[in-house]
C-alpha positions in Angstrom: 47.7 87.3 69.4 51.2 87.7 70.8 51.9 89.3 74.2 55.0 91.5 74.5 56.3 92.6 77.8 58.2 95.7 78.2 61.4 95.9 80.2 59.5 97.9 82.9 57.1 94.9 83.3 60.0 92.4 83.5 60.6 91.8 87.3 64.1 90.4 86.8 65.4 93.7 85.4 64.8 95.3 88.7 67.0 93.0 90.7 70.1 94.4 92.3 73.4 92.6 91.7 74.9 90.7 94.5 75.8 93.1 97.3 79.3 94.3 97.3 81.0 96.9 99.6 80.6 100.4 98.4 83.8 102.3 97.4 87.3 101.2 96.8 88.8 98.2 98.6 91.3 98.7 101.4 94.7 99.4 100.1 97.0 98.9 103.1 100.2 96.9 103.1 98.5 94.0 104.8 95.0 92.6 104.5 92.4 94.7 106.3 94.7 97.7 106.8 93.6 101.1 105.6 96.1 103.6 104.2 94.1 106.4 105.9 95.1 104.9 109.3 98.8 105.1 108.5 100.9 108.0 109.9 101.7 110.7 107.3 105.2 111.7 106.3 105.9 114.9 104.5 109.2 115.5 102.8 110.5 118.1 100.3 112.2 116.6 97.3 113.6 118.1 94.1 111.1 118.4 91.2 112.8 115.7 89.2 112.4 113.2 92.1 108.7 114.0 92.4 108.2 113.5 88.7 110.1 110.2 88.8 108.0 108.9 91.7 104.8 109.9 89.7 106.2 108.2 86.6 107.1 105.0 88.5 103.7 105.0 90.0 102.1 105.2 86.6 104.3 102.6 84.9 104.0 100.1 87.8 100.3 100.9 88.3 100.7 101.2 92.0 100.4 104.0 94.6 103.2 106.5 95.2 103.4 105.3 98.9 104.2 101.8 97.6 107.0 103.2 95.4 108.5 105.1 98.4 108.1 102.1 100.7 109.8 99.7 98.2 112.6 102.2 97.7 113.3 102.4 101.4 113.2 98.6 101.8 115.8 98.3 98.9 118.0 101.0 100.5 117.8 99.2 103.9 118.7 95.8 102.3 121.8 97.4 100.6 123.2 98.8 103.9 126.2 97.2 105.4 125.3 94.6 108.1 126.5 96.8 111.0 124.3 99.7 109.8 121.3 97.4 109.3 121.7 96.2 112.9 121.8 99.8 114.2 118.7 100.7 112.3 116.9 97.6 113.5 117.9 98.3 117.1 116.6 101.9 116.8 113.3 100.6 115.3 112.9 98.1 118.2 113.5 100.9 120.8 111.0 103.1 119.1 108.3 100.4 118.9 108.8 99.7 122.6 108.2 103.3 123.5 104.9 103.4 121.5 
């Protein structure tokens, strides 16, 4: 006579997979950073710009804040050297105050 065990009787089926953190992983710009801890910026843009940011986000499969951050970095890199220096000086002063 053959013995058949049901899946309920099989102890291995009740094991939990290796423990992983619950929820989505942190998505900050650097390891360990959380976007929710970043300051918020609110701007009004024409509808076409909003749609373009959403489309870029979808095509690149990245968040909208990454799209905006990358755009600002590109804009900054394209500035003339004297303007970049002025921006960097303003950033340094602002960071010192904080």
